[in-house]
MARSESE-719481 format. One record per residue (C-alpha): x, y, z; residue in three letters; residue number from 1; chain. Coordinates in pm, whole numbers, always signed. Layout:
// MARSESE-719481
{node {X; Y; Z}; 'ALA'; NUM; 'A'}
...
***
This chain:
// MARSESE-719481
{node {+542; -4296; +12030}; 'UNK'; 1; 'A'}
{node {+284; -4064; +11887}; 'UNK'; 2; 'A'}
{node {+220; -3719; +12022}; 'UNK'; 3; 'A'}
{node {-86; -3697; +12241}; 'UNK'; 4; 'A'}
{node {-297; -3393; +12307}; 'UNK'; 5; 'A'}
{node {-556; -3303; +12565}; 'UNK'; 6; 'A'}
{node {-882; -3175; +12421}; 'UNK'; 7; 'A'}
{node {-1131; -2980; +12637}; 'UNK'; 8; 'A'}
{node {-1457; -3157; +12712}; 'UNK'; 9; 'A'}
{node {-1744; -3027; +12498}; 'UNK'; 10; 'A'}
{node {-2017; -2828; +12662}; 'UNK'; 11; 'A'}
{node {-2284; -3050; +12507}; 'UNK'; 12; 'A'}
{node {-2261; -3431; +12534}; 'UNK'; 13; 'A'}
{node {-2368; -3482; +12170}; 'UNK'; 14; 'A'}
{node {-2069; -3293; +12030}; 'UNK'; 15; 'A'}
{node {-1852; -3527; +11819}; 'UNK'; 16; 'A'}
{node {-1491; -3567; +11926}; 'UNK'; 17; 'A'}
{node {-1245; -3355; +11732}; 'UNK'; 18; 'A'}
{node {-1058; -3520; +11450}; 'UNK'; 19; 'A'}
{node {-675; -3542; +11452}; 'UNK'; 20; 'A'}
{node {-500; -3214; +11388}; 'UNK'; 21; 'A'}
{node {-424; -3164; +11018}; 'UNK'; 22; 'A'}
{node {-81; -3084; +10881}; 'UNK'; 23; 'A'}
{node {-12; -2718; +10960}; 'UNK'; 24; 'A'}
{node {+82; -2475; +10683}; 'UNK'; 25; 'A'}
{node {+447; -2365; +10654}; 'UNK'; 26; 'A'}
{node {+362; -2044; +10835}; 'UNK'; 27; 'A'}
{node {+295; -2010; +11209}; 'UNK'; 28; 'A'}
{node {-66; -1965; +11323}; 'UNK'; 29; 'A'}
{node {-195; -1630; +11441}; 'UNK'; 30; 'A'}
{node {-403; -1547; +11742}; 'UNK'; 31; 'A'}
{node {-768; -1466; +11680}; 'UNK'; 32; 'A'}
{node {-719; -1179; +11923}; 'UNK'; 33; 'A'}
{node {-464; -1024; +11686}; 'UNK'; 34; 'A'}
{node {-720; -1035; +11406}; 'UNK'; 35; 'A'}
{node {-988; -880; +11625}; 'UNK'; 36; 'A'}
{node {-751; -596; +11715}; 'UNK'; 37; 'A'}
{node {-738; -479; +11352}; 'UNK'; 38; 'A'}
{node {-949; -164; +11362}; 'UNK'; 39; 'A'}
{node {-978; -154; +10984}; 'UNK'; 40; 'A'}
{node {-1176; -478; +10989}; 'UNK'; 41; 'A'}
{node {-1415; -396; +11273}; 'UNK'; 42; 'A'}
{node {-1458; -760; +11376}; 'UNK'; 43; 'A'}
{node {-1637; -841; +11702}; 'UNK'; 44; 'A'}
{node {-1647; -1170; +11891}; 'UNK'; 45; 'A'}
{node {-1997; -1250; +12022}; 'UNK'; 46; 'A'}
{node {-1961; -1611; +12144}; 'UNK'; 47; 'A'}
{node {-1712; -1879; +12233}; 'UNK'; 48; 'A'}
{node {-1390; -1901; +12436}; 'UNK'; 49; 'A'}
{node {-1142; -1612; +12471}; 'UNK'; 50; 'A'}
{node {-985; -1508; +12142}; 'UNK'; 51; 'A'}
{node {-636; -1506; +12293}; 'UNK'; 52; 'A'}
{node {-653; -1886; +12325}; 'UNK'; 53; 'A'}
{node {-762; -1945; +11964}; 'UNK'; 54; 'A'}
{node {-506; -2012; +11689}; 'UNK'; 55; 'A'}
{node {-601; -1954; +11325}; 'UNK'; 56; 'A'}
{node {-407; -2130; +11049}; 'UNK'; 57; 'A'}
{node {-599; -1994; +10751}; 'UNK'; 58; 'A'}
{node {-926; -1832; +10637}; 'UNK'; 59; 'A'}
{node {-1184; -2006; +10418}; 'UNK'; 60; 'A'}
{node {-1521; -1898; +10277}; 'UNK'; 61; 'A'}
{node {-1804; -2149; +10237}; 'UNK'; 62; 'A'}
{node {-2181; -2129; +10201}; 'UNK'; 63; 'A'}
{node {-2230; -2505; +10228}; 'UNK'; 64; 'A'}
{node {-2477; -2628; +10487}; 'UNK'; 65; 'A'}
{node {-2224; -2899; +10576}; 'UNK'; 66; 'A'}
{node {-1873; -2752; +10544}; 'UNK'; 67; 'A'}
{node {-1703; -3056; +10697}; 'UNK'; 68; 'A'}
{node {-1578; -3212; +10367}; 'UNK'; 69; 'A'}
{node {-1412; -2886; +10267}; 'UNK'; 70; 'A'}
{node {-1221; -2809; +10587}; 'UNK'; 71; 'A'}
{node {-869; -2914; +10685}; 'UNK'; 72; 'A'}
{node {-885; -2784; +11041}; 'UNK'; 73; 'A'}
{node {-766; -2461; +11198}; 'UNK'; 74; 'A'}
{node {-973; -2240; +10968}; 'UNK'; 75; 'A'}
{node {-1155; -1919; +11035}; 'UNK'; 76; 'A'}
{node {-1465; -2020; +10838}; 'UNK'; 77; 'A'}
{node {-1644; -1724; +10682}; 'UNK'; 78; 'A'}
{node {-2012; -1735; +10581}; 'UNK'; 79; 'A'}
{node {-2289; -1487; +10497}; 'UNK'; 80; 'A'}
{node {-2556; -1738; +10594}; 'UNK'; 81; 'A'}
{node {-2682; -1796; +10240}; 'UNK'; 82; 'A'}
{node {-2726; -2163; +10327}; 'UNK'; 83; 'A'}
{node {-2946; -2094; +10632}; 'UNK'; 84; 'A'}
{node {-3314; -2187; +10575}; 'UNK'; 85; 'A'}
{node {-3590; -1957; +10699}; 'UNK'; 86; 'A'}
{node {-3701; -2193; +10976}; 'UNK'; 87; 'A'}
{node {-3347; -2268; +11098}; 'UNK'; 88; 'A'}
{node {-3397; -2092; +11428}; 'UNK'; 89; 'A'}
{node {-3668; -2327; +11547}; 'UNK'; 90; 'A'}
{node {-3495; -2658; +11475}; 'UNK'; 91; 'A'}
{node {-3155; -2820; +11517}; 'UNK'; 92; 'A'}
{node {-3002; -2674; +11203}; 'UNK'; 93; 'A'}
{node {-2749; -2449; +11379}; 'UNK'; 94; 'A'}
{node {-2657; -2717; +11633}; 'UNK'; 95; 'A'}
{node {-2583; -2960; +11349}; 'UNK'; 96; 'A'}
{node {-2397; -2694; +11151}; 'UNK'; 97; 'A'}
{node {-2171; -2588; +11438}; 'UNK'; 98; 'A'}
{node {-2113; -2949; +11545}; 'UNK'; 99; 'A'}
{node {-1979; -3033; +11199}; 'UNK'; 100; 'A'}
{node {-1740; -2737; +11207}; 'UNK'; 101; 'A'}
{node {-1611; -2844; +11546}; 'UNK'; 102; 'A'}
{node {-1577; -3203; +11426}; 'UNK'; 103; 'A'}
{node {-1369; -3084; +11130}; 'UNK'; 104; 'A'}
{node {-1137; -2893; +11361}; 'UNK'; 105; 'A'}
{node {-1246; -2544; +11261}; 'UNK'; 106; 'A'}
{node {-1086; -2271; +11471}; 'UNK'; 107; 'A'}
{node {-1362; -2008; +11453}; 'UNK'; 108; 'A'}
{node {-1669; -1898; +11256}; 'UNK'; 109; 'A'}
{node {-1706; -1555; +11102}; 'UNK'; 110; 'A'}
{node {-2064; -1448; +11013}; 'UNK'; 111; 'A'}
{node {-2104; -1161; +10768}; 'UNK'; 112; 'A'}
{node {-2390; -912; +10804}; 'UNK'; 113; 'A'}
{node {-2594; -815; +10495}; 'UNK'; 114; 'A'}
{node {-2719; -867; +10239}; 'UNK'; 115; 'A'}
{node {-2876; -1191; +10366}; 'UNK'; 116; 'A'}
{node {-2893; -1130; +10743}; 'UNK'; 117; 'A'}
{node {-2906; -798; +10925}; 'UNK'; 118; 'A'}
{node {-2801; -960; +11252}; 'UNK'; 119; 'A'}
{node {-2636; -1282; +11358}; 'UNK'; 120; 'A'}
{node {-2910; -1541; +11429}; 'UNK'; 121; 'A'}
{node {-2959; -1592; +11802}; 'UNK'; 122; 'A'}
{node {-2974; -1969; +11758}; 'UNK'; 123; 'A'}
{node {-2629; -1960; +11595}; 'UNK'; 124; 'A'}
{node {-2489; -1758; +11885}; 'UNK'; 125; 'A'}
{node {-2634; -2009; +12131}; 'UNK'; 126; 'A'}
{node {-2497; -2307; +11937}; 'UNK'; 127; 'A'}
{node {-2145; -2160; +11917}; 'UNK'; 128; 'A'}
{node {-2151; -2081; +12287}; 'UNK'; 129; 'A'}
{node {-2267; -2434; +12370}; 'UNK'; 130; 'A'}
{node {-2012; -2608; +12147}; 'UNK'; 131; 'A'}
{node {-1722; -2381; +12237}; 'UNK'; 132; 'A'}
{node {-1671; -2241; +11886}; 'UNK'; 133; 'A'}
{node {-1561; -1875; +11868}; 'UNK'; 134; 'A'}
{node {-1815; -1672; +11670}; 'UNK'; 135; 'A'}
{node {-1708; -1345; +11508}; 'UNK'; 136; 'A'}
{node {-1943; -1083; +11364}; 'UNK'; 137; 'A'}
{node {-1816; -938; +11034}; 'UNK'; 138; 'A'}
{node {-1962; -592; +10962}; 'UNK'; 139; 'A'}
{node {-2115; -510; +10626}; 'UNK'; 140; 'A'}
{node {-1827; -283; +10523}; 'UNK'; 141; 'A'}
{node {-1568; -561; +10563}; 'UNK'; 142; 'A'}
{node {-1524; -807; +10278}; 'UNK'; 143; 'A'}
{node {-1428; -1169; +10333}; 'UNK'; 144; 'A'}
{node {-1132; -1114; +10102}; 'UNK'; 145; 'A'}
{node {-1016; -836; +10332}; 'UNK'; 146; 'A'}
{node {-1037; -1070; +10632}; 'UNK'; 147; 'A'}
{node {-840; -1340; +10449}; 'UNK'; 148; 'A'}
{node {-576; -1087; +10345}; 'UNK'; 149; 'A'}
{node {-542; -968; +10705}; 'UNK'; 150; 'A'}
{node {-491; -1329; +10820}; 'UNK'; 151; 'A'}
{node {-210; -1381; +10571}; 'UNK'; 152; 'A'}
{node {-50; -1048; +10662}; 'UNK'; 153; 'A'}
{node {-45; -1148; +11027}; 'UNK'; 154; 'A'}
{node {+100; -1487; +10933}; 'UNK'; 155; 'A'}
{node {+378; -1324; +10733}; 'UNK'; 156; 'A'}
{node {+469; -1105; +11031}; 'UNK'; 157; 'A'}
{node {+457; -1404; +11263}; 'UNK'; 158; 'A'}
{node {+682; -1600; +11026}; 'UNK'; 159; 'A'}
{node {+937; -1317; +11020}; 'UNK'; 160; 'A'}
{node {+931; -1296; +11400}; 'UNK'; 161; 'A'}
{node {+976; -1674; +11419}; 'UNK'; 162; 'A'}
{node {+1279; -1667; +11188}; 'UNK'; 163; 'A'}
{node {+1436; -1390; +11395}; 'UNK'; 164; 'A'}
{node {+1373; -1585; +11714}; 'UNK'; 165; 'A'}
{node {+1530; -1899; +11568}; 'UNK'; 166; 'A'}
{node {+1831; -1706; +11439}; 'UNK'; 167; 'A'}
{node {+1889; -1543; +11777}; 'UNK'; 168; 'A'}
{node {+1853; -1878; +11952}; 'UNK'; 169; 'A'}
{node {+2103; -2043; +11715}; 'UNK'; 170; 'A'}
{node {+2358; -1771; +11783}; 'UNK'; 171; 'A'}
{node {+2305; -1800; +12158}; 'UNK'; 172; 'A'}
{node {+2338; -2178; +12156}; 'UNK'; 173; 'A'}
{node {+2653; -2163; +11943}; 'UNK'; 174; 'A'}
{node {+2804; -1911; +12184}; 'UNK'; 175; 'A'}
{node {+2712; -2135; +12478}; 'UNK'; 176; 'A'}
{node {+2879; -2433; +12310}; 'UNK'; 177; 'A'}
{node {+3207; -2241; +12294}; 'UNK'; 178; 'A'}
{node {+3219; -2175; +12668}; 'UNK'; 179; 'A'}
{node {+3452; -2366; +12903}; 'UNK'; 180; 'A'}
{node {+3148; -2558; +13034}; 'UNK'; 181; 'A'}
{node {+2975; -2614; +12699}; 'UNK'; 182; 'A'}
{node {+2718; -2880; +12786}; 'UNK'; 183; 'A'}
{node {+2568; -2706; +13094}; 'UNK'; 184; 'A'}
{node {+2579; -2376; +12904}; 'UNK'; 185; 'A'}
{node {+2387; -2516; +12607}; 'UNK'; 186; 'A'}
{node {+2127; -2672; +12837}; 'UNK'; 187; 'A'}
{node {+2084; -2346; +13030}; 'UNK'; 188; 'A'}
{node {+2043; -2146; +12711}; 'UNK'; 189; 'A'}
{node {+1793; -2396; +12568}; 'UNK'; 190; 'A'}
{node {+1589; -2410; +12889}; 'UNK'; 191; 'A'}
{node {+1577; -2032; +12898}; 'UNK'; 192; 'A'}
{node {+1463; -2007; +12537}; 'UNK'; 193; 'A'}
{node {+1187; -2263; +12581}; 'UNK'; 194; 'A'}
{node {+1101; -2150; +12936}; 'UNK'; 195; 'A'}
{node {+1119; -2511; +13049}; 'UNK'; 196; 'A'}
{node {+1354; -2793; +13143}; 'UNK'; 197; 'A'}
{node {+1642; -2933; +12934}; 'UNK'; 198; 'A'}
{node {+1813; -3259; +13033}; 'UNK'; 199; 'A'}
{node {+2103; -3458; +12893}; 'UNK'; 200; 'A'}
{node {+2061; -3830; +12955}; 'UNK'; 201; 'A'}
{node {+2349; -4078; +12939}; 'UNK'; 202; 'A'}
{node {+2352; -4418; +12767}; 'UNK'; 203; 'A'}
{node {+2207; -4585; +13076}; 'UNK'; 204; 'A'}
{node {+1924; -4334; +13100}; 'UNK'; 205; 'A'}
{node {+2084; -4149; +13389}; 'UNK'; 206; 'A'}
{node {+2065; -3771; +13409}; 'UNK'; 207; 'A'}
{node {+2409; -3628; +13333}; 'UNK'; 208; 'A'}
{node {+2326; -3257; +13331}; 'UNK'; 209; 'A'}
{node {+2011; -3046; +13345}; 'UNK'; 210; 'A'}
{node {+1896; -2686; +13349}; 'UNK'; 211; 'A'}
{node {+1570; -2501; +13402}; 'UNK'; 212; 'A'}
{node {+1281; -2541; +13641}; 'UNK'; 213; 'A'}
{node {+1240; -2892; +13781}; 'UNK'; 214; 'A'}
{node {+906; -3042; +13664}; 'UNK'; 215; 'A'}
{node {+672; -3248; +13876}; 'UNK'; 216; 'A'}
{node {+730; -3617; +13936}; 'UNK'; 217; 'A'}
{node {+480; -3733; +13672}; 'UNK'; 218; 'A'}
{node {+633; -3513; +13404}; 'UNK'; 219; 'A'}
{node {+988; -3608; +13504}; 'UNK'; 220; 'A'}
{node {+912; -3979; +13481}; 'UNK'; 221; 'A'}
{node {+738; -3936; +13147}; 'UNK'; 222; 'A'}
{node {+1038; -3750; +13006}; 'UNK'; 223; 'A'}
{node {+1273; -4025; +13124}; 'UNK'; 224; 'A'}
{node {+1049; -4284; +12958}; 'UNK'; 225; 'A'}
{node {+1046; -4083; +12635}; 'UNK'; 226; 'A'}
{node {+1427; -4068; +12642}; 'UNK'; 227; 'A'}
{node {+1445; -4445; +12681}; 'UNK'; 228; 'A'}
{node {+1202; -4481; +12392}; 'UNK'; 229; 'A'}
{node {+1422; -4302; +12138}; 'UNK'; 230; 'A'}
{node {+1730; -4500; +12241}; 'UNK'; 231; 'A'}
{node {+1553; -4828; +12176}; 'UNK'; 232; 'A'}
{node {+1379; -4745; +11849}; 'UNK'; 233; 'A'}
{node {+1470; -4633; +11499}; 'UNK'; 234; 'A'}
{node {+1300; -4295; +11551}; 'UNK'; 235; 'A'}
{node {+1545; -4024; +11655}; 'UNK'; 236; 'A'}
{node {+1276; -3799; +11806}; 'UNK'; 237; 'A'}
{node {+957; -3847; +12004}; 'UNK'; 238; 'A'}
{node {+702; -3612; +12157}; 'UNK'; 239; 'A'}
{node {+426; -3639; +12414}; 'UNK'; 240; 'A'}
{node {+207; -3424; +12635}; 'UNK'; 241; 'A'}
{node {+171; -3503; +13005}; 'UNK'; 242; 'A'}
{node {-17; -3293; +13261}; 'UNK'; 243; 'A'}
{node {-32; -3004; +13015}; 'UNK'; 244; 'A'}
{node {+346; -3008; +12963}; 'UNK'; 245; 'A'}
{node {+492; -3062; +12616}; 'UNK'; 246; 'A'}
{node {+771; -3321; +12614}; 'UNK'; 247; 'A'}
{node {+1028; -3398; +12345}; 'UNK'; 248; 'A'}
{node {+1328; -3631; +12326}; 'UNK'; 249; 'A'}
{node {+1609; -3618; +12070}; 'UNK'; 250; 'A'}
{node {+1856; -3903; +12026}; 'UNK'; 251; 'A'}
{node {+2198; -3747; +11976}; 'UNK'; 252; 'A'}
{node {+2382; -3845; +11662}; 'UNK'; 253; 'A'}
{node {+2685; -3997; +11834}; 'UNK'; 254; 'A'}
{node {+2539; -4347; +11838}; 'UNK'; 255; 'A'}
{node {+2640; -4382; +12204}; 'UNK'; 256; 'A'}
{node {+2295; -4354; +12360}; 'UNK'; 257; 'A'}
{node {+2296; -3987; +12467}; 'UNK'; 258; 'A'}
{node {+1954; -3819; +12457}; 'UNK'; 259; 'A'}
{node {+1837; -3460; +12493}; 'UNK'; 260; 'A'}
{node {+1506; -3428; +12679}; 'UNK'; 261; 'A'}
{node {+1294; -3113; +12682}; 'UNK'; 262; 'A'}
{node {+987; -3029; +12891}; 'UNK'; 263; 'A'}
{node {+805; -2699; +12836}; 'UNK'; 264; 'A'}
{node {+470; -2567; +12961}; 'UNK'; 265; 'A'}
{node {+381; -2452; +12612}; 'UNK'; 266; 'A'}
{node {+513; -2483; +12260}; 'UNK'; 267; 'A'}
{node {+575; -2184; +12039}; 'UNK'; 268; 'A'}
{node {+634; -2195; +11668}; 'UNK'; 269; 'A'}
{node {+1001; -2264; +11605}; 'UNK'; 270; 'A'}
{node {+1067; -2447; +11933}; 'UNK'; 271; 'A'}
{node {+1135; -2777; +11754}; 'UNK'; 272; 'A'}
{node {+1394; -2611; +11531}; 'UNK'; 273; 'A'}
{node {+1567; -2451; +11830}; 'UNK'; 274; 'A'}
{node {+1577; -2781; +12021}; 'UNK'; 275; 'A'}
{node {+1711; -2958; +11711}; 'UNK'; 276; 'A'}
{node {+1998; -2709; +11690}; 'UNK'; 277; 'A'}
{node {+2081; -2779; +12055}; 'UNK'; 278; 'A'}
{node {+2071; -3153; +11983}; 'UNK'; 279; 'A'}
{node {+2324; -3113; +11701}; 'UNK'; 280; 'A'}
{node {+2559; -2913; +11922}; 'UNK'; 281; 'A'}
{node {+2528; -3165; +12205}; 'UNK'; 282; 'A'}
{node {+2597; -3445; +11957}; 'UNK'; 283; 'A'}
{node {+2927; -3279; +11873}; 'UNK'; 284; 'A'}
{node {+3010; -3218; +12239}; 'UNK'; 285; 'A'}
{node {+2933; -3573; +12350}; 'UNK'; 286; 'A'}
{node {+3097; -3747; +12054}; 'UNK'; 287; 'A'}
{node {+3422; -3938; +12080}; 'UNK'; 288; 'A'}
{node {+3594; -3698; +11836}; 'UNK'; 289; 'A'}
{node {+3759; -3979; +11652}; 'UNK'; 290; 'A'}
{node {+3765; -4112; +11297}; 'UNK'; 291; 'A'}
{node {+3732; -4489; +11296}; 'UNK'; 292; 'A'}
{node {+4021; -4552; +11535}; 'UNK'; 293; 'A'}
{node {+3835; -4677; +11841}; 'UNK'; 294; 'A'}
{node {+3930; -5036; +11761}; 'UNK'; 295; 'A'}
{node {+4302; -4954; +11760}; 'UNK'; 296; 'A'}
{node {+4281; -4778; +12097}; 'UNK'; 297; 'A'}
{node {+4074; -5062; +12242}; 'UNK'; 298; 'A'}
{node {+4336; -5309; +12121}; 'UNK'; 299; 'A'}
{node {+4610; -5103; +12284}; 'UNK'; 300; 'A'}
{node {+4420; -5100; +12614}; 'UNK'; 301; 'A'}
{node {+4365; -5477; +12608}; 'UNK'; 302; 'A'}
{node {+4735; -5544; +12540}; 'UNK'; 303; 'A'}
{node {+4839; -5319; +12825}; 'UNK'; 304; 'A'}
{node {+4601; -5497; +13061}; 'UNK'; 305; 'A'}
{node {+4748; -5830; +12949}; 'UNK'; 306; 'A'}
{node {+5101; -5717; +13029}; 'UNK'; 307; 'A'}
{node {+5235; -5583; +12699}; 'UNK'; 308; 'A'}
{node {+5517; -5327; +12722}; 'UNK'; 309; 'A'}
{node {+5449; -4964; +12639}; 'UNK'; 310; 'A'}
{node {+5676; -4964; +12336}; 'UNK'; 311; 'A'}
{node {+5481; -5261; +12193}; 'UNK'; 312; 'A'}
{node {+5151; -5078; +12226}; 'UNK'; 313; 'A'}
{node {+5260; -4732; +12112}; 'UNK'; 314; 'A'}
{node {+5252; -4814; +11737}; 'UNK'; 315; 'A'}
{node {+4879; -4890; +11763}; 'UNK'; 316; 'A'}
{node {+4821; -4532; +11869}; 'UNK'; 317; 'A'}
{node {+5019; -4422; +11565}; 'UNK'; 318; 'A'}
{node {+4759; -4573; +11334}; 'UNK'; 319; 'A'}
{node {+4868; -4935; +11332}; 'UNK'; 320; 'A'}
{node {+5238; -4912; +11255}; 'UNK'; 321; 'A'}
{node {+5539; -4689; +11201}; 'UNK'; 322; 'A'}
{node {+5729; -4474; +11444}; 'UNK'; 323; 'A'}
{node {+5575; -4438; +11789}; 'UNK'; 324; 'A'}
{node {+5434; -4090; +11851}; 'UNK'; 325; 'A'}
{node {+5564; -3846; +12110}; 'UNK'; 326; 'A'}
{node {+5330; -3680; +12352}; 'UNK'; 327; 'A'}
{node {+5268; -3375; +12568}; 'UNK'; 328; 'A'}
{node {+5099; -3475; +12893}; 'UNK'; 329; 'A'}
{node {+4850; -3200; +12975}; 'UNK'; 330; 'A'}
{node {+4710; -3162; +13327}; 'UNK'; 331; 'A'}
{node {+4404; -2935; +13318}; 'UNK'; 332; 'A'}
{node {+4195; -2787; +13595}; 'UNK'; 333; 'A'}
{node {+3877; -2582; +13527}; 'UNK'; 334; 'A'}
{node {+3861; -2227; +13656}; 'UNK'; 335; 'A'}
{node {+3538; -2309; +13837}; 'UNK'; 336; 'A'}
{node {+3370; -2629; +13948}; 'UNK'; 337; 'A'}
{node {+3471; -2989; +13899}; 'UNK'; 338; 'A'}
{node {+3529; -3132; +13551}; 'UNK'; 339; 'A'}
{node {+3274; -3380; +13420}; 'UNK'; 340; 'A'}
{node {+3329; -3639; +13146}; 'UNK'; 341; 'A'}
{node {+3154; -3434; +12881}; 'UNK'; 342; 'A'}
{node {+3349; -3111; +12944}; 'UNK'; 343; 'A'}
{node {+3669; -3317; +12962}; 'UNK'; 344; 'A'}
{node {+3586; -3470; +12623}; 'UNK'; 345; 'A'}
{node {+3525; -3122; +12481}; 'UNK'; 346; 'A'}
{node {+3864; -3010; +12614}; 'UNK'; 347; 'A'}
{node {+4029; -3307; +12447}; 'UNK'; 348; 'A'}
{node {+3861; -3218; +12120}; 'UNK'; 349; 'A'}
{node {+3988; -2860; +12148}; 'UNK'; 350; 'A'}
{node {+4341; -2989; +12208}; 'UNK'; 351; 'A'}
{node {+4312; -3234; +11918}; 'UNK'; 352; 'A'}
{node {+4319; -3560; +12112}; 'UNK'; 353; 'A'}
{node {+4057; -3816; +12219}; 'UNK'; 354; 'A'}
{node {+4292; -3960; +12484}; 'UNK'; 355; 'A'}
{node {+4136; -3804; +12792}; 'UNK'; 356; 'A'}
{node {+4123; -3915; +13155}; 'UNK'; 357; 'A'}
{node {+3925; -3743; +13429}; 'UNK'; 358; 'A'}
{node {+4068; -3800; +13776}; 'UNK'; 359; 'A'}
{node {+3893; -3616; +14060}; 'UNK'; 360; 'A'}
{node {+3958; -3245; +14004}; 'UNK'; 361; 'A'}
{node {+4212; -3280; +13722}; 'UNK'; 362; 'A'}
{node {+4176; -3379; +13357}; 'UNK'; 363; 'A'}
{node {+4472; -3546; +13190}; 'UNK'; 364; 'A'}
{node {+4509; -3536; +12813}; 'UNK'; 365; 'A'}
{node {+4772; -3698; +12592}; 'UNK'; 366; 'A'}
{node {+4835; -3452; +12313}; 'UNK'; 367; 'A'}
{node {+5056; -3557; +12020}; 'UNK'; 368; 'A'}
{node {+5368; -3353; +11957}; 'UNK'; 369; 'A'}
{node {+5333; -3182; +11621}; 'UNK'; 370; 'A'}
{node {+5574; -3329; +11371}; 'UNK'; 371; 'A'}
{node {+5595; -3674; +11531}; 'UNK'; 372; 'A'}
{node {+5410; -3978; +11399}; 'UNK'; 373; 'A'}
{node {+5042; -3882; +11403}; 'UNK'; 374; 'A'}
{node {+4848; -4090; +11657}; 'UNK'; 375; 'A'}
{node {+4523; -4255; +11561}; 'UNK'; 376; 'A'}
{node {+4212; -4043; +11608}; 'UNK'; 377; 'A'}
{node {+4403; -3720; +11678}; 'UNK'; 378; 'A'}
{node {+4426; -3396; +11487}; 'UNK'; 379; 'A'}
{node {+4716; -3162; +11456}; 'UNK'; 380; 'A'}
{node {+4688; -2880; +11707}; 'UNK'; 381; 'A'}
{node {+4948; -2653; +11554}; 'UNK'; 382; 'A'}
{node {+5122; -2588; +11228}; 'UNK'; 383; 'A'}
{node {+5423; -2420; +11385}; 'UNK'; 384; 'A'}
{node {+5744; -2582; +11508}; 'UNK'; 385; 'A'}
{node {+5742; -2949; +11619}; 'UNK'; 386; 'A'}
{node {+5805; -2849; +11976}; 'UNK'; 387; 'A'}
{node {+5501; -2617; +12000}; 'UNK'; 388; 'A'}
{node {+5303; -2699; +12318}; 'UNK'; 389; 'A'}
{node {+4921; -2715; +12324}; 'UNK'; 390; 'A'}
{node {+4751; -2376; +12305}; 'UNK'; 391; 'A'}
{node {+4583; -2224; +12613}; 'UNK'; 392; 'A'}
{node {+4211; -2299; +12648}; 'UNK'; 393; 'A'}
{node {+3958; -2050; +12790}; 'UNK'; 394; 'A'}
{node {+3827; -2153; +13130}; 'UNK'; 395; 'A'}
{node {+4108; -2401; +13199}; 'UNK'; 396; 'A'}
{node {+4446; -2384; +13373}; 'UNK'; 397; 'A'}
{node {+4685; -2610; +13182}; 'UNK'; 398; 'A'}
{node {+5008; -2769; +13290}; 'UNK'; 399; 'A'}
{node {+5204; -2909; +12993}; 'UNK'; 400; 'A'}
{node {+5493; -3152; +13010}; 'UNK'; 401; 'A'}
{node {+5789; -3171; +12779}; 'UNK'; 402; 'A'}
{node {+5758; -3413; +12490}; 'UNK'; 403; 'A'}
{node {+5782; -3775; +12605}; 'UNK'; 404; 'A'}
***
């Protein structure tokens, strides 16, 4: 599924539709308003939509009467009007010129005063106003090189701020993943960072956990559809825009059909990276925490259901043969709330065992006794004496049996 975007309707019917957005540079865009606030430049907007809503990706100078072939989109196009003929004001020259800039995806037009023009042509102001292209007056004392340098300086600052934001978000998400309720905590932290909604969908497309403000019905249905899309296709991510809300879905790397869905009213630079970090953490939290031993455990379950004795099945849990392992039976109850399958799986991973059962308000985990035959898919939880019981876990009350 390709990302869709909603473009404002042009003020004049003859305006060509905007071309697809070009690949953005590796730096975040800057607001035109930030550029206008630079007192050393003395720039002044004289036409077009509010500068706060305009994003500039780069600055480019051109004196071509048709700049379209030389634009990538997102530029602040700078011109001194050398290309403007003397009779331009009485014809359609400026309408055609501005229309081509809009068609190329230009972000704004900067017109330099002197030595060619003492003022910005009125017909150019009218054309930019009609076509919705921001028009900026560049005073005589300000060079185009100075404007371009200011754009890159603002981009460098924005890039530094973005990296700091991503780093802080990564630390917050990692801390959330270490809490007793890791999945809800990660979703809450992600929703807060993106000021939107974060949802974990199960293999059947059902909502397992969610955090953040509930979106409208149309957006909610679109996000569910996007989640189903990534589970049924090779693509691991998909994005869309519905009712002005940016949607994204990330298939978790467990191969079990879990999907992270995100809905946000706007998208800031770095949001995709932050959501990707959350997807990685959720992949770890929703995984089976095993190493190629699911078949052995499935075989053990089938044999038990068919009437096999426990001692006949136990060697399968020891990796296919050898001495049967000994176990601690751990009964765990969370400090708050009711355990869900994902938090129970995370507890099992912390205790070093994938053998987890959630029964009403209690989670039961079979933890191998250190020093006995190592069960399939488990990890040693202690390097101390063979009789060492499982270690306490934050947020859980544990009851541990003797070795059986």
